[in-house]
mmCIF file of the protein (N, C-alpha, C, O) and its ligand, coordinates in Angstrom:
data_MODEL
# 
_entry.id   MODEL 
# 
loop_
_entity.id 
_entity.type 
_entity.pdbx_number_of_molecules 
1 polymer     1 
2 non-polymer 1 
# 
_entity_poly.entity_id                      1 
_entity_poly.type                           'polypeptide(L)' 
_entity_poly.nstd_linkage                   no 
_entity_poly.nstd_monomer                   no 
_entity_poly.pdbx_seq_one_letter_code       MQEWVRQALRCPTCKGKLFDHPGYLVCRACRLAYPVRDSVPVMLADRAVSLEELS 
_entity_poly.pdbx_seq_one_letter_code_can   MQEWVRQALRCPTCKGKLFDHPGYLVCRACRLAYPVRDSVPVMLADRAVSLEELS 
_entity_poly.pdbx_strand_id                 A 
# 
loop_
_entity_poly_seq.entity_id 
_entity_poly_seq.num 
_entity_poly_seq.mon_id 
_entity_poly_seq.hetero 
1 1  MET n 
1 2  GLN n 
1 3  GLU n 
1 4  TRP n 
1 5  VAL n 
1 6  ARG n 
1 7  GLN n 
1 8  ALA n 
1 9  LEU n 
1 10 ARG n 
1 11 CYS n 
1 12 PRO n 
1 13 THR n 
1 14 CYS n 
1 15 LYS n 
1 16 GLY n 
1 17 LYS n 
1 18 LEU n 
1 19 PHE n 
1 20 ASP n 
1 21 HIS n 
1 22 PRO n 
1 23 GLY n 
1 24 TYR n 
1 25 LEU n 
1 26 VAL n 
1 27 CYS n 
1 28 ARG n 
1 29 ALA n 
1 30 CYS n 
1 31 ARG n 
1 32 LEU n 
1 33 ALA n 
1 34 TYR n 
1 35 PRO n 
1 36 VAL n 
1 37 ARG n 
1 38 ASP n 
1 39 SER n 
1 40 VAL n 
1 41 PRO n 
1 42 VAL n 
1 43 MET n 
1 44 LEU n 
1 45 ALA n 
1 46 ASP n 
1 47 ARG n 
1 48 ALA n 
1 49 VAL n 
1 50 SER n 
1 51 LEU n 
1 52 GLU n 
1 53 GLU n 
1 54 LEU n 
1 55 SER n 
# 
loop_
_struct_asym.id 
_struct_asym.entity_id 
A 1 
B 2 
# 
loop_
_chem_comp.id 
_chem_comp.type 
_chem_comp.mon_nstd_flag 
ALA 'L-peptide linking' y 
ARG 'L-peptide linking' y 
ASP 'L-peptide linking' y 
CYS 'L-peptide linking' y 
GLN 'L-peptide linking' y 
GLU 'L-peptide linking' y 
GLY 'peptide linking'   y 
HIS 'L-peptide linking' y 
LEU 'L-peptide linking' y 
LYS 'L-peptide linking' y 
MET 'L-peptide linking' y 
PHE 'L-peptide linking' y 
PRO 'L-peptide linking' y 
SER 'L-peptide linking' y 
THR 'L-peptide linking' y 
TRP 'L-peptide linking' y 
TYR 'L-peptide linking' y 
VAL 'L-peptide linking' y 
ZN  non-polymer         . 
# 
_pdbx_entity_nonpoly.entity_id   2 
_pdbx_entity_nonpoly.name        ? 
_pdbx_entity_nonpoly.comp_id     ZN 
# 
_pdbx_nonpoly_scheme.asym_id         B 
_pdbx_nonpoly_scheme.entity_id       2 
_pdbx_nonpoly_scheme.mon_id          ZN 
_pdbx_nonpoly_scheme.ndb_seq_num     1 
_pdbx_nonpoly_scheme.pdb_seq_num     101 
_pdbx_nonpoly_scheme.auth_seq_num    101 
_pdbx_nonpoly_scheme.pdb_mon_id      ZN 
_pdbx_nonpoly_scheme.auth_mon_id     ZN 
_pdbx_nonpoly_scheme.pdb_strand_id   A 
_pdbx_nonpoly_scheme.pdb_ins_code    . 
# 
loop_
_atom_site.group_PDB 
_atom_site.id 
_atom_site.type_symbol 
_atom_site.label_atom_id 
_atom_site.label_alt_id 
_atom_site.label_comp_id 
_atom_site.label_asym_id 
_atom_site.label_entity_id 
_atom_site.label_seq_id 
_atom_site.pdbx_PDB_ins_code 
_atom_site.Cartn_x 
_atom_site.Cartn_y 
_atom_site.Cartn_z 
_atom_site.occupancy 
_atom_site.B_iso_or_equiv 
_atom_site.pdbx_formal_charge 
_atom_site.auth_seq_id 
_atom_site.auth_comp_id 
_atom_site.auth_asym_id 
_atom_site.auth_atom_id 
_atom_site.pdbx_PDB_model_num 
ATOM   1   N  N  . MET A 1 1  ? 70.801 71.700 156.327 1.00 0.00 ? 1   MET A N  1 
ATOM   2   C  CA . MET A 1 1  ? 71.774 71.015 157.180 1.00 0.00 ? 1   MET A CA 1 
ATOM   3   C  C  . MET A 1 1  ? 71.273 69.604 157.481 1.00 0.00 ? 1   MET A C  1 
ATOM   4   O  O  . MET A 1 1  ? 70.084 69.387 157.712 1.00 0.00 ? 1   MET A O  1 
ATOM   5   N  N  . GLN A 1 2  ? 72.180 68.675 157.473 1.00 0.00 ? 2   GLN A N  1 
ATOM   6   C  CA . GLN A 1 2  ? 71.766 67.303 157.740 1.00 0.00 ? 2   GLN A CA 1 
ATOM   7   C  C  . GLN A 1 2  ? 71.362 67.147 159.202 1.00 0.00 ? 2   GLN A C  1 
ATOM   8   O  O  . GLN A 1 2  ? 71.921 67.777 160.099 1.00 0.00 ? 2   GLN A O  1 
ATOM   9   N  N  . GLU A 1 3  ? 70.378 66.292 159.405 1.00 0.00 ? 3   GLU A N  1 
ATOM   10  C  CA . GLU A 1 3  ? 69.809 66.168 160.745 1.00 0.00 ? 3   GLU A CA 1 
ATOM   11  C  C  . GLU A 1 3  ? 70.850 65.726 161.772 1.00 0.00 ? 3   GLU A C  1 
ATOM   12  O  O  . GLU A 1 3  ? 70.871 66.246 162.888 1.00 0.00 ? 3   GLU A O  1 
ATOM   13  N  N  . TRP A 1 4  ? 71.716 64.773 161.413 1.00 0.00 ? 4   TRP A N  1 
ATOM   14  C  CA . TRP A 1 4  ? 72.679 64.292 162.401 1.00 0.00 ? 4   TRP A CA 1 
ATOM   15  C  C  . TRP A 1 4  ? 73.665 65.386 162.793 1.00 0.00 ? 4   TRP A C  1 
ATOM   16  O  O  . TRP A 1 4  ? 74.161 65.409 163.919 1.00 0.00 ? 4   TRP A O  1 
ATOM   17  N  N  . VAL A 1 5  ? 73.947 66.297 161.855 1.00 0.00 ? 5   VAL A N  1 
ATOM   18  C  CA . VAL A 1 5  ? 74.859 67.398 162.178 1.00 0.00 ? 5   VAL A CA 1 
ATOM   19  C  C  . VAL A 1 5  ? 74.208 68.322 163.196 1.00 0.00 ? 5   VAL A C  1 
ATOM   20  O  O  . VAL A 1 5  ? 74.815 68.717 164.191 1.00 0.00 ? 5   VAL A O  1 
ATOM   21  N  N  . ARG A 1 6  ? 72.937 68.656 162.909 1.00 0.00 ? 6   ARG A N  1 
ATOM   22  C  CA . ARG A 1 6  ? 72.243 69.565 163.811 1.00 0.00 ? 6   ARG A CA 1 
ATOM   23  C  C  . ARG A 1 6  ? 72.108 68.952 165.208 1.00 0.00 ? 6   ARG A C  1 
ATOM   24  O  O  . ARG A 1 6  ? 72.259 69.634 166.222 1.00 0.00 ? 6   ARG A O  1 
ATOM   25  N  N  . GLN A 1 7  ? 71.821 67.656 165.234 1.00 0.00 ? 7   GLN A N  1 
ATOM   26  C  CA . GLN A 1 7  ? 71.657 66.983 166.525 1.00 0.00 ? 7   GLN A CA 1 
ATOM   27  C  C  . GLN A 1 7  ? 72.958 66.994 167.330 1.00 0.00 ? 7   GLN A C  1 
ATOM   28  O  O  . GLN A 1 7  ? 72.933 67.036 168.560 1.00 0.00 ? 7   GLN A O  1 
ATOM   29  N  N  . ALA A 1 8  ? 74.076 66.958 166.640 1.00 0.00 ? 8   ALA A N  1 
ATOM   30  C  CA . ALA A 1 8  ? 75.367 66.870 167.316 1.00 0.00 ? 8   ALA A CA 1 
ATOM   31  C  C  . ALA A 1 8  ? 75.811 68.214 167.863 1.00 0.00 ? 8   ALA A C  1 
ATOM   32  O  O  . ALA A 1 8  ? 76.692 68.274 168.721 1.00 0.00 ? 8   ALA A O  1 
ATOM   33  N  N  . LEU A 1 9  ? 75.214 69.287 167.379 1.00 0.00 ? 9   LEU A N  1 
ATOM   34  C  CA . LEU A 1 9  ? 75.653 70.607 167.776 1.00 0.00 ? 9   LEU A CA 1 
ATOM   35  C  C  . LEU A 1 9  ? 75.072 70.992 169.132 1.00 0.00 ? 9   LEU A C  1 
ATOM   36  O  O  . LEU A 1 9  ? 73.922 70.689 169.453 1.00 0.00 ? 9   LEU A O  1 
ATOM   37  N  N  . ARG A 1 10 ? 75.897 71.662 169.906 1.00 0.00 ? 10  ARG A N  1 
ATOM   38  C  CA . ARG A 1 10 ? 75.462 72.188 171.192 1.00 0.00 ? 10  ARG A CA 1 
ATOM   39  C  C  . ARG A 1 10 ? 75.936 73.631 171.304 1.00 0.00 ? 10  ARG A C  1 
ATOM   40  O  O  . ARG A 1 10 ? 76.933 74.023 170.697 1.00 0.00 ? 10  ARG A O  1 
ATOM   41  N  N  . CYS A 1 11 ? 75.213 74.402 172.080 1.00 0.00 ? 11  CYS A N  1 
ATOM   42  C  CA . CYS A 1 11 ? 75.621 75.777 172.328 1.00 0.00 ? 11  CYS A CA 1 
ATOM   43  C  C  . CYS A 1 11 ? 77.014 75.786 172.965 1.00 0.00 ? 11  CYS A C  1 
ATOM   44  O  O  . CYS A 1 11 ? 77.233 75.090 173.957 1.00 0.00 ? 11  CYS A O  1 
ATOM   45  N  N  . PRO A 1 12 ? 77.954 76.556 172.420 1.00 0.00 ? 12  PRO A N  1 
ATOM   46  C  CA . PRO A 1 12 ? 79.309 76.569 172.992 1.00 0.00 ? 12  PRO A CA 1 
ATOM   47  C  C  . PRO A 1 12 ? 79.374 77.252 174.346 1.00 0.00 ? 12  PRO A C  1 
ATOM   48  O  O  . PRO A 1 12 ? 80.351 77.097 175.079 1.00 0.00 ? 12  PRO A O  1 
ATOM   49  N  N  . THR A 1 13 ? 78.347 77.999 174.676 1.00 0.00 ? 13  THR A N  1 
ATOM   50  C  CA . THR A 1 13 ? 78.343 78.713 175.953 1.00 0.00 ? 13  THR A CA 1 
ATOM   51  C  C  . THR A 1 13 ? 77.765 77.853 177.076 1.00 0.00 ? 13  THR A C  1 
ATOM   52  O  O  . THR A 1 13 ? 78.380 77.706 178.131 1.00 0.00 ? 13  THR A O  1 
ATOM   53  N  N  . CYS A 1 14 ? 76.580 77.289 176.843 1.00 0.00 ? 14  CYS A N  1 
ATOM   54  C  CA . CYS A 1 14 ? 75.904 76.547 177.915 1.00 0.00 ? 14  CYS A CA 1 
ATOM   55  C  C  . CYS A 1 14 ? 75.791 75.057 177.617 1.00 0.00 ? 14  CYS A C  1 
ATOM   56  O  O  . CYS A 1 14 ? 75.285 74.303 178.448 1.00 0.00 ? 14  CYS A O  1 
ATOM   57  N  N  . LYS A 1 15 ? 76.253 74.619 176.447 1.00 0.00 ? 15  LYS A N  1 
ATOM   58  C  CA . LYS A 1 15 ? 76.174 73.222 176.012 1.00 0.00 ? 15  LYS A CA 1 
ATOM   59  C  C  . LYS A 1 15 ? 74.731 72.749 175.842 1.00 0.00 ? 15  LYS A C  1 
ATOM   60  O  O  . LYS A 1 15 ? 74.455 71.550 175.827 1.00 0.00 ? 15  LYS A O  1 
ATOM   61  N  N  . GLY A 1 16 ? 73.831 73.695 175.717 1.00 0.00 ? 16  GLY A N  1 
ATOM   62  C  CA . GLY A 1 16 ? 72.419 73.352 175.575 1.00 0.00 ? 16  GLY A CA 1 
ATOM   63  C  C  . GLY A 1 16 ? 72.068 72.995 174.144 1.00 0.00 ? 16  GLY A C  1 
ATOM   64  O  O  . GLY A 1 16 ? 72.860 73.169 173.218 1.00 0.00 ? 16  GLY A O  1 
ATOM   65  N  N  . LYS A 1 17 ? 70.849 72.487 173.996 1.00 0.00 ? 17  LYS A N  1 
ATOM   66  C  CA . LYS A 1 17 ? 70.361 72.104 172.682 1.00 0.00 ? 17  LYS A CA 1 
ATOM   67  C  C  . LYS A 1 17 ? 70.055 73.344 171.855 1.00 0.00 ? 17  LYS A C  1 
ATOM   68  O  O  . LYS A 1 17 ? 69.626 74.373 172.376 1.00 0.00 ? 17  LYS A O  1 
ATOM   69  N  N  . LEU A 1 18 ? 70.289 73.218 170.541 1.00 0.00 ? 18  LEU A N  1 
ATOM   70  C  CA . LEU A 1 18 ? 70.036 74.322 169.626 1.00 0.00 ? 18  LEU A CA 1 
ATOM   71  C  C  . LEU A 1 18 ? 68.797 74.053 168.791 1.00 0.00 ? 18  LEU A C  1 
ATOM   72  O  O  . LEU A 1 18 ? 68.436 72.903 168.541 1.00 0.00 ? 18  LEU A O  1 
ATOM   73  N  N  . PHE A 1 19 ? 68.157 75.125 168.365 1.00 0.00 ? 19  PHE A N  1 
ATOM   74  C  CA . PHE A 1 19 ? 66.931 75.030 167.586 1.00 0.00 ? 19  PHE A CA 1 
ATOM   75  C  C  . PHE A 1 19 ? 67.122 75.738 166.260 1.00 0.00 ? 19  PHE A C  1 
ATOM   76  O  O  . PHE A 1 19 ? 67.809 76.756 166.171 1.00 0.00 ? 19  PHE A O  1 
ATOM   77  N  N  . ASP A 1 20 ? 66.497 75.176 165.226 1.00 0.00 ? 20  ASP A N  1 
ATOM   78  C  CA . ASP A 1 20 ? 66.604 75.763 163.891 1.00 0.00 ? 20  ASP A CA 1 
ATOM   79  C  C  . ASP A 1 20 ? 65.810 77.060 163.791 1.00 0.00 ? 20  ASP A C  1 
ATOM   80  O  O  . ASP A 1 20 ? 64.688 77.176 164.284 1.00 0.00 ? 20  ASP A O  1 
ATOM   81  N  N  . HIS A 1 21 ? 66.432 78.018 163.142 1.00 0.00 ? 21  HIS A N  1 
ATOM   82  C  CA . HIS A 1 21 ? 65.777 79.246 162.731 1.00 0.00 ? 21  HIS A CA 1 
ATOM   83  C  C  . HIS A 1 21 ? 66.381 79.536 161.372 1.00 0.00 ? 21  HIS A C  1 
ATOM   84  O  O  . HIS A 1 21 ? 67.575 79.302 161.187 1.00 0.00 ? 21  HIS A O  1 
ATOM   85  N  N  . PRO A 1 22 ? 65.610 80.039 160.406 1.00 0.00 ? 22  PRO A N  1 
ATOM   86  C  CA . PRO A 1 22 ? 66.184 80.226 159.062 1.00 0.00 ? 22  PRO A CA 1 
ATOM   87  C  C  . PRO A 1 22 ? 67.491 81.030 159.096 1.00 0.00 ? 22  PRO A C  1 
ATOM   88  O  O  . PRO A 1 22 ? 67.509 82.198 159.486 1.00 0.00 ? 22  PRO A O  1 
ATOM   89  N  N  . GLY A 1 23 ? 68.573 80.382 158.681 1.00 0.00 ? 23  GLY A N  1 
ATOM   90  C  CA . GLY A 1 23 ? 69.876 81.045 158.641 1.00 0.00 ? 23  GLY A CA 1 
ATOM   91  C  C  . GLY A 1 23 ? 70.627 81.043 159.950 1.00 0.00 ? 23  GLY A C  1 
ATOM   92  O  O  . GLY A 1 23 ? 71.741 81.558 160.040 1.00 0.00 ? 23  GLY A O  1 
ATOM   93  N  N  . TYR A 1 24 ? 70.005 80.451 160.982 1.00 0.00 ? 24  TYR A N  1 
ATOM   94  C  CA . TYR A 1 24 ? 70.633 80.487 162.304 1.00 0.00 ? 24  TYR A CA 1 
ATOM   95  C  C  . TYR A 1 24 ? 70.355 79.197 163.055 1.00 0.00 ? 24  TYR A C  1 
ATOM   96  O  O  . TYR A 1 24 ? 69.437 78.444 162.730 1.00 0.00 ? 24  TYR A O  1 
ATOM   97  N  N  . LEU A 1 25 ? 71.177 78.966 164.066 1.00 0.00 ? 25  LEU A N  1 
ATOM   98  C  CA . LEU A 1 25 ? 70.854 77.990 165.103 1.00 0.00 ? 25  LEU A CA 1 
ATOM   99  C  C  . LEU A 1 25 ? 70.704 78.775 166.402 1.00 0.00 ? 25  LEU A C  1 
ATOM   100 O  O  . LEU A 1 25 ? 71.553 79.599 166.743 1.00 0.00 ? 25  LEU A O  1 
ATOM   101 N  N  . VAL A 1 26 ? 69.631 78.514 167.113 1.00 0.00 ? 26  VAL A N  1 
ATOM   102 C  CA . VAL A 1 26 ? 69.248 79.346 168.247 1.00 0.00 ? 26  VAL A CA 1 
ATOM   103 C  C  . VAL A 1 26 ? 69.414 78.579 169.546 1.00 0.00 ? 26  VAL A C  1 
ATOM   104 O  O  . VAL A 1 26 ? 68.973 77.436 169.662 1.00 0.00 ? 26  VAL A O  1 
ATOM   105 N  N  . CYS A 1 27 ? 70.056 79.217 170.533 1.00 0.00 ? 27  CYS A N  1 
ATOM   106 C  CA . CYS A 1 27 ? 70.055 78.718 171.911 1.00 0.00 ? 27  CYS A CA 1 
ATOM   107 C  C  . CYS A 1 27 ? 69.050 79.551 172.692 1.00 0.00 ? 27  CYS A C  1 
ATOM   108 O  O  . CYS A 1 27 ? 69.239 80.751 172.890 1.00 0.00 ? 27  CYS A O  1 
ATOM   109 N  N  . ARG A 1 28 ? 67.975 78.894 173.134 1.00 0.00 ? 28  ARG A N  1 
ATOM   110 C  CA . ARG A 1 28 ? 66.941 79.636 173.855 1.00 0.00 ? 28  ARG A CA 1 
ATOM   111 C  C  . ARG A 1 28 ? 67.405 80.007 175.258 1.00 0.00 ? 28  ARG A C  1 
ATOM   112 O  O  . ARG A 1 28 ? 66.993 81.037 175.792 1.00 0.00 ? 28  ARG A O  1 
ATOM   113 N  N  . ALA A 1 29 ? 68.250 79.189 175.856 1.00 0.00 ? 29  ALA A N  1 
ATOM   114 C  CA . ALA A 1 29 ? 68.713 79.483 177.208 1.00 0.00 ? 29  ALA A CA 1 
ATOM   115 C  C  . ALA A 1 29 ? 69.570 80.744 177.228 1.00 0.00 ? 29  ALA A C  1 
ATOM   116 O  O  . ALA A 1 29 ? 69.415 81.588 178.110 1.00 0.00 ? 29  ALA A O  1 
ATOM   117 N  N  . CYS A 1 30 ? 70.472 80.872 176.257 1.00 0.00 ? 30  CYS A N  1 
ATOM   118 C  CA . CYS A 1 30 ? 71.355 82.039 176.172 1.00 0.00 ? 30  CYS A CA 1 
ATOM   119 C  C  . CYS A 1 30 ? 70.697 83.193 175.418 1.00 0.00 ? 30  CYS A C  1 
ATOM   120 O  O  . CYS A 1 30 ? 71.182 84.323 175.471 1.00 0.00 ? 30  CYS A O  1 
ATOM   121 N  N  . ARG A 1 31 ? 69.590 82.916 174.713 1.00 0.00 ? 31  ARG A N  1 
ATOM   122 C  CA . ARG A 1 31 ? 68.942 83.895 173.858 1.00 0.00 ? 31  ARG A CA 1 
ATOM   123 C  C  . ARG A 1 31 ? 69.916 84.430 172.814 1.00 0.00 ? 31  ARG A C  1 
ATOM   124 O  O  . ARG A 1 31 ? 69.983 85.630 172.549 1.00 0.00 ? 31  ARG A O  1 
ATOM   125 N  N  . LEU A 1 32 ? 70.677 83.485 172.223 1.00 0.00 ? 32  LEU A N  1 
ATOM   126 C  CA . LEU A 1 32 ? 71.628 83.822 171.173 1.00 0.00 ? 32  LEU A CA 1 
ATOM   127 C  C  . LEU A 1 32 ? 71.322 82.999 169.933 1.00 0.00 ? 32  LEU A C  1 
ATOM   128 O  O  . LEU A 1 32 ? 70.810 81.882 170.014 1.00 0.00 ? 32  LEU A O  1 
ATOM   129 N  N  . ALA A 1 33 ? 71.651 83.581 168.778 1.00 0.00 ? 33  ALA A N  1 
ATOM   130 C  CA . ALA A 1 33 ? 71.475 82.898 167.499 1.00 0.00 ? 33  ALA A CA 1 
ATOM   131 C  C  . ALA A 1 33 ? 72.827 82.841 166.801 1.00 0.00 ? 33  ALA A C  1 
ATOM   132 O  O  . ALA A 1 33 ? 73.467 83.868 166.571 1.00 0.00 ? 33  ALA A O  1 
ATOM   133 N  N  . TYR A 1 34 ? 73.252 81.624 166.468 1.00 0.00 ? 34  TYR A N  1 
ATOM   134 C  CA . TYR A 1 34 ? 74.527 81.420 165.786 1.00 0.00 ? 34  TYR A CA 1 
ATOM   135 C  C  . TYR A 1 34 ? 74.279 81.351 164.290 1.00 0.00 ? 34  TYR A C  1 
ATOM   136 O  O  . TYR A 1 34 ? 73.456 80.553 163.841 1.00 0.00 ? 34  TYR A O  1 
ATOM   137 N  N  . PRO A 1 35 ? 74.968 82.167 163.514 1.00 0.00 ? 35  PRO A N  1 
ATOM   138 C  CA . PRO A 1 35 ? 74.709 82.186 162.068 1.00 0.00 ? 35  PRO A CA 1 
ATOM   139 C  C  . PRO A 1 35 ? 75.171 80.910 161.384 1.00 0.00 ? 35  PRO A C  1 
ATOM   140 O  O  . PRO A 1 35 ? 76.145 80.282 161.799 1.00 0.00 ? 35  PRO A O  1 
ATOM   141 N  N  . VAL A 1 36 ? 74.459 80.540 160.330 1.00 0.00 ? 36  VAL A N  1 
ATOM   142 C  CA . VAL A 1 36 ? 74.845 79.423 159.467 1.00 0.00 ? 36  VAL A CA 1 
ATOM   143 C  C  . VAL A 1 36 ? 75.259 80.018 158.130 1.00 0.00 ? 36  VAL A C  1 
ATOM   144 O  O  . VAL A 1 36 ? 74.459 80.653 157.443 1.00 0.00 ? 36  VAL A O  1 
ATOM   145 N  N  . ARG A 1 37 ? 76.516 79.804 157.771 1.00 0.00 ? 37  ARG A N  1 
ATOM   146 C  CA . ARG A 1 37 ? 77.060 80.366 156.545 1.00 0.00 ? 37  ARG A CA 1 
ATOM   147 C  C  . ARG A 1 37 ? 77.400 79.232 155.580 1.00 0.00 ? 37  ARG A C  1 
ATOM   148 O  O  . ARG A 1 37 ? 78.235 78.380 155.885 1.00 0.00 ? 37  ARG A O  1 
ATOM   149 N  N  . ASP A 1 38 ? 76.744 79.225 154.406 1.00 0.00 ? 38  ASP A N  1 
ATOM   150 C  CA . ASP A 1 38 ? 76.985 78.175 153.411 1.00 0.00 ? 38  ASP A CA 1 
ATOM   151 C  C  . ASP A 1 38 ? 76.818 76.799 154.042 1.00 0.00 ? 38  ASP A C  1 
ATOM   152 O  O  . ASP A 1 38 ? 77.632 75.902 153.821 1.00 0.00 ? 38  ASP A O  1 
ATOM   153 N  N  . SER A 1 39 ? 75.757 76.639 154.829 1.00 0.00 ? 39  SER A N  1 
ATOM   154 C  CA . SER A 1 39 ? 75.409 75.383 155.492 1.00 0.00 ? 39  SER A CA 1 
ATOM   155 C  C  . SER A 1 39 ? 76.369 74.987 156.598 1.00 0.00 ? 39  SER A C  1 
ATOM   156 O  O  . SER A 1 39 ? 76.283 73.875 157.118 1.00 0.00 ? 39  SER A O  1 
ATOM   157 N  N  . VAL A 1 40 ? 77.292 75.883 156.971 1.00 0.00 ? 40  VAL A N  1 
ATOM   158 C  CA . VAL A 1 40 ? 78.229 75.590 158.049 1.00 0.00 ? 40  VAL A CA 1 
ATOM   159 C  C  . VAL A 1 40 ? 77.904 76.494 159.232 1.00 0.00 ? 40  VAL A C  1 
ATOM   160 O  O  . VAL A 1 40 ? 78.016 77.715 159.124 1.00 0.00 ? 40  VAL A O  1 
ATOM   161 N  N  . PRO A 1 41 ? 77.505 75.914 160.351 1.00 0.00 ? 41  PRO A N  1 
ATOM   162 C  CA . PRO A 1 41 ? 77.203 76.748 161.513 1.00 0.00 ? 41  PRO A CA 1 
ATOM   163 C  C  . PRO A 1 41 ? 78.460 77.381 162.095 1.00 0.00 ? 41  PRO A C  1 
ATOM   164 O  O  . PRO A 1 41 ? 79.494 76.727 162.232 1.00 0.00 ? 41  PRO A O  1 
ATOM   165 N  N  . VAL A 1 42 ? 78.357 78.645 162.432 1.00 0.00 ? 42  VAL A N  1 
ATOM   166 C  CA . VAL A 1 42 ? 79.470 79.382 163.022 1.00 0.00 ? 42  VAL A CA 1 
ATOM   167 C  C  . VAL A 1 42 ? 79.237 79.416 164.526 1.00 0.00 ? 42  VAL A C  1 
ATOM   168 O  O  . VAL A 1 42 ? 78.518 80.270 165.044 1.00 0.00 ? 42  VAL A O  1 
ATOM   169 N  N  . MET A 1 43 ? 79.868 78.459 165.215 1.00 0.00 ? 43  MET A N  1 
ATOM   170 C  CA . MET A 1 43 ? 79.586 78.284 166.635 1.00 0.00 ? 43  MET A CA 1 
ATOM   171 C  C  . MET A 1 43 ? 80.572 79.086 167.487 1.00 0.00 ? 43  MET A C  1 
ATOM   172 O  O  . MET A 1 43 ? 81.326 78.534 168.288 1.00 0.00 ? 43  MET A O  1 
ATOM   173 N  N  . LEU A 1 44 ? 80.542 80.391 167.289 1.00 0.00 ? 44  LEU A N  1 
ATOM   174 C  CA . LEU A 1 44 ? 81.426 81.282 168.030 1.00 0.00 ? 44  LEU A CA 1 
ATOM   175 C  C  . LEU A 1 44 ? 80.561 82.308 168.750 1.00 0.00 ? 44  LEU A C  1 
ATOM   176 O  O  . LEU A 1 44 ? 79.718 82.964 168.137 1.00 0.00 ? 44  LEU A O  1 
ATOM   177 N  N  . ALA A 1 45 ? 80.776 82.440 170.053 1.00 0.00 ? 45  ALA A N  1 
ATOM   178 C  CA . ALA A 1 45 ? 79.931 83.339 170.834 1.00 0.00 ? 45  ALA A CA 1 
ATOM   179 C  C  . ALA A 1 45 ? 80.047 84.774 170.334 1.00 0.00 ? 45  ALA A C  1 
ATOM   180 O  O  . ALA A 1 45 ? 79.074 85.527 170.379 1.00 0.00 ? 45  ALA A O  1 
ATOM   181 N  N  . ASP A 1 46 ? 81.227 85.157 169.859 1.00 0.00 ? 46  ASP A N  1 
ATOM   182 C  CA . ASP A 1 46 ? 81.378 86.554 169.430 1.00 0.00 ? 46  ASP A CA 1 
ATOM   183 C  C  . ASP A 1 46 ? 80.808 86.806 168.043 1.00 0.00 ? 46  ASP A C  1 
ATOM   184 O  O  . ASP A 1 46 ? 80.796 87.944 167.572 1.00 0.00 ? 46  ASP A O  1 
ATOM   185 N  N  . ARG A 1 47 ? 80.336 85.751 167.385 1.00 0.00 ? 47  ARG A N  1 
ATOM   186 C  CA . ARG A 1 47 ? 79.631 85.921 166.111 1.00 0.00 ? 47  ARG A CA 1 
ATOM   187 C  C  . ARG A 1 47 ? 78.123 85.794 166.269 1.00 0.00 ? 47  ARG A C  1 
ATOM   188 O  O  . ARG A 1 47 ? 77.368 86.052 165.332 1.00 0.00 ? 47  ARG A O  1 
ATOM   189 N  N  . ALA A 1 48 ? 77.703 85.404 167.431 1.00 0.00 ? 48  ALA A N  1 
ATOM   190 C  CA . ALA A 1 48 ? 76.275 85.209 167.664 1.00 0.00 ? 48  ALA A CA 1 
ATOM   191 C  C  . ALA A 1 48 ? 75.567 86.550 167.787 1.00 0.00 ? 48  ALA A C  1 
ATOM   192 O  O  . ALA A 1 48 ? 76.166 87.562 168.152 1.00 0.00 ? 48  ALA A O  1 
ATOM   193 N  N  . VAL A 1 49 ? 74.285 86.531 167.474 1.00 0.00 ? 49  VAL A N  1 
ATOM   194 C  CA . VAL A 1 49 ? 73.455 87.716 167.654 1.00 0.00 ? 49  VAL A CA 1 
ATOM   195 C  C  . VAL A 1 49 ? 72.345 87.378 168.643 1.00 0.00 ? 49  VAL A C  1 
ATOM   196 O  O  . VAL A 1 49 ? 71.976 86.215 168.805 1.00 0.00 ? 49  VAL A O  1 
ATOM   197 N  N  . SER A 1 50 ? 71.825 88.395 169.294 1.00 0.00 ? 50  SER A N  1 
ATOM   198 C  CA . SER A 1 50 ? 70.751 88.138 170.248 1.00 0.00 ? 50  SER A CA 1 
ATOM   199 C  C  . SER A 1 50 ? 69.458 87.828 169.515 1.00 0.00 ? 50  SER A C  1 
ATOM   200 O  O  . SER A 1 50 ? 69.253 88.254 168.378 1.00 0.00 ? 50  SER A O  1 
ATOM   201 N  N  . LEU A 1 51 ? 68.589 87.080 170.183 1.00 0.00 ? 51  LEU A N  1 
ATOM   202 C  CA . LEU A 1 51 ? 67.311 86.732 169.554 1.00 0.00 ? 51  LEU A CA 1 
ATOM   203 C  C  . LEU A 1 51 ? 66.508 87.979 169.210 1.00 0.00 ? 51  LEU A C  1 
ATOM   204 O  O  . LEU A 1 51 ? 65.743 87.973 168.246 1.00 0.00 ? 51  LEU A O  1 
ATOM   205 N  N  . GLU A 1 52 ? 66.668 89.024 169.969 1.00 0.00 ? 52  GLU A N  1 
ATOM   206 C  CA . GLU A 1 52 ? 65.922 90.244 169.710 1.00 0.00 ? 52  GLU A CA 1 
ATOM   207 C  C  . GLU A 1 52 ? 66.297 90.864 168.373 1.00 0.00 ? 52  GLU A C  1 
ATOM   208 O  O  . GLU A 1 52 ? 65.517 91.626 167.801 1.00 0.00 ? 52  GLU A O  1 
ATOM   209 N  N  . GLU A 1 53 ? 67.495 90.540 167.867 1.00 0.00 ? 53  GLU A N  1 
ATOM   210 C  CA . GLU A 1 53 ? 67.932 91.107 166.588 1.00 0.00 ? 53  GLU A CA 1 
ATOM   211 C  C  . GLU A 1 53 ? 67.358 90.327 165.403 1.00 0.00 ? 53  GLU A C  1 
ATOM   212 O  O  . GLU A 1 53 ? 67.399 90.815 164.273 1.00 0.00 ? 53  GLU A O  1 
ATOM   213 N  N  . LEU A 1 54 ? 66.828 89.134 165.639 1.00 0.00 ? 54  LEU A N  1 
ATOM   214 C  CA . LEU A 1 54 ? 66.248 88.352 164.553 1.00 0.00 ? 54  LEU A CA 1 
ATOM   215 C  C  . LEU A 1 54 ? 64.825 88.813 164.288 1.00 0.00 ? 54  LEU A C  1 
ATOM   216 O  O  . LEU A 1 54 ? 64.080 89.124 165.217 1.00 0.00 ? 54  LEU A O  1 
ATOM   217 N  N  . SER A 1 55 ? 64.464 88.854 163.048 1.00 0.00 ? 55  SER A N  1 
ATOM   218 C  CA . SER A 1 55 ? 63.092 89.232 162.729 1.00 0.00 ? 55  SER A CA 1 
ATOM   219 C  C  . SER A 1 55 ? 62.239 87.990 162.563 1.00 0.00 ? 55  SER A C  1 
ATOM   220 O  O  . SER A 1 55 ? 61.043 88.095 162.290 1.00 0.00 ? 55  SER A O  1 
HETATM 221 ZN ZN . ZN  B 2 .  ? 73.453 78.518 175.281 1.00 0.00 2 101 ZN  A ZN 1 
# 
């Protein structure tokens, strides 16, 4: 993902900063990981998984 895209993204729930995780963008405040599909982040709360589910 291009850096400017990642920088522009915010958690849709808390508007917080997101962090890279392989295949995901992670909100540490919400403890949610948003999947990235074909380089496109899926910024939907109902598609997010909890950090505990990530290995
Ligand atoms: Zn959040």
